[in-house]
Residue, then its C-alpha position, 0 to 999 in steps of 0.5 A: x494482508x501479510x503478517x507483521x514480521x514479513x511486512x517489516x522486511x518488505x518495508x525495510x526493502x522499500x526504504x532501501x529502494x526509495x532511498x537509493x532513488x531519492x524518493x524516500x520522502x515522497x514515498x513516505x508522504x504517499x504512504x501517510x496519505x494512503x494510511x489516512x485514506x484507510x482511516x477515513x474509509x472504513x469500508x475500504x479498510x475492512x474490504x482490504x483486510x477481509x480474508x474471505x475477499x480474494x486477492x484479485x478483487x483486492x488488487x482491483x479495488x486498490x488499482x481503482x483507488x490508485x487511479x484516483x490518488x496517483x501514487x508512484x509506481x514503487x508505492x503502488x507495487x509495495x501496497x499490492x505486495x502487502x495485500 
């Protein structure tokens, strides 16, 4: 996962892009749902946060989750960057 200060810059960029495309509220809801999923799924949370797990493995796991949750491409891209 990327450091907090960098994540904040990416988050601001996400807000700017989402607001420009009128998707801000929908993306906020998707991120809230994903955060809830991480709170509920301890194993997934630990897997994604584990520095010894290679990024391609994290992306593959995230893609499997995204196939079920069906997030917008912008939200999915943002979450991939945060890995």
